[in-house]
Phi, psi and omega in degrees: 000315183294318180295312180298320179294320180296314179296320178299316181291325178297316179294323180291323184274324185250349178072016180206177187278002179211161179282168172292158179295139182278122185285324182250101183268163170286117188264164176276142184226163172259133177282124183306140177073305184294327181288347179269352179274122184306315183294325184263359186300322184291342180261340188234006178248133178056053182233161176278134175297334179298334178295318177293323178297318178298319179295318178296320179295328176297319178290322176297316180297318178301316181296316182295316184291321189252353185233005181233155176303322178299316179296323178296316177297319180298316179292325183295323182285347175264333181270309183211081186299327180295317178297321179296321179298318179294338177272006176090011179274132178282100186298313183298317181296313180297320178293322179296316178299316180299317179295319180295318179295314180295320177296323176296318178294320178297318178295323178297317178298317178296322179295318178298315179300316183292327184264001179237327187244299184284330179066012171197178178231133174211183183295337183256009181295308178259098188227099177100335182294330181295322177292322176295325179292320176296318178297322177297319179296318179290316180300324180274005176057043175059032177241129182305319180290323175295320178295324177298315179298319178294321178296321176296320178297314180292325177295321176299316179298321181289324177296321178298323179293337182271316185251009185303322184285356175261000182255147177301149180075312182283343182290350177269352183274131177305144184302324185298325180289324178293325181291327180270357182301315181302316183288324178294317178296324178298313180298313181297319181295317182288328184279326188233344187257317188290338184073209182278127179234100183272125178285159172308137192300330184257014180297131179078003180255115178300138180263122176248117186303128179085357182250128179283000000 
């Protein structure tokens, strides 16, 4: 619904299948002082500030989910909604809030991508990254910091697919193999590295009050 509505609005507003090119993009910057240190240069030179904001938000999300009463209630409606209901927690309301927050983060991520990399929006702008995000969540065992680590790993794999042919040893590998590398690494990571990753027990299960 969200994808279809977005494309419908783009066609209605712009009369074509994509938006106009964005003139003022989110640019890459150097972090003062840190970008001048040789060892740290690769992390703090020519990077988007939004990357650091995303990392900070991961820590904020972890703190809220695991260290606040709101986070405890949110986790309870995903693990055992009936028990949460008996404690006076509005299960439907909390789940709705959780979905809206996650949708907001997803929309924010898409907006950053569109204003920093693609510079416009069309039906093919966000293509495949959503599945990598789901994989990162599973790889991170439903922990924001774990998901952040998985996302950094997948991002590294995707960067290799883009610049791999400019690096020694990798320049002999056909481009097509480098392009599928992020998704192949995702499958291998989920199949053999992450081990058992149990989702919250009530995820995807509608809660009907009074029904076991």
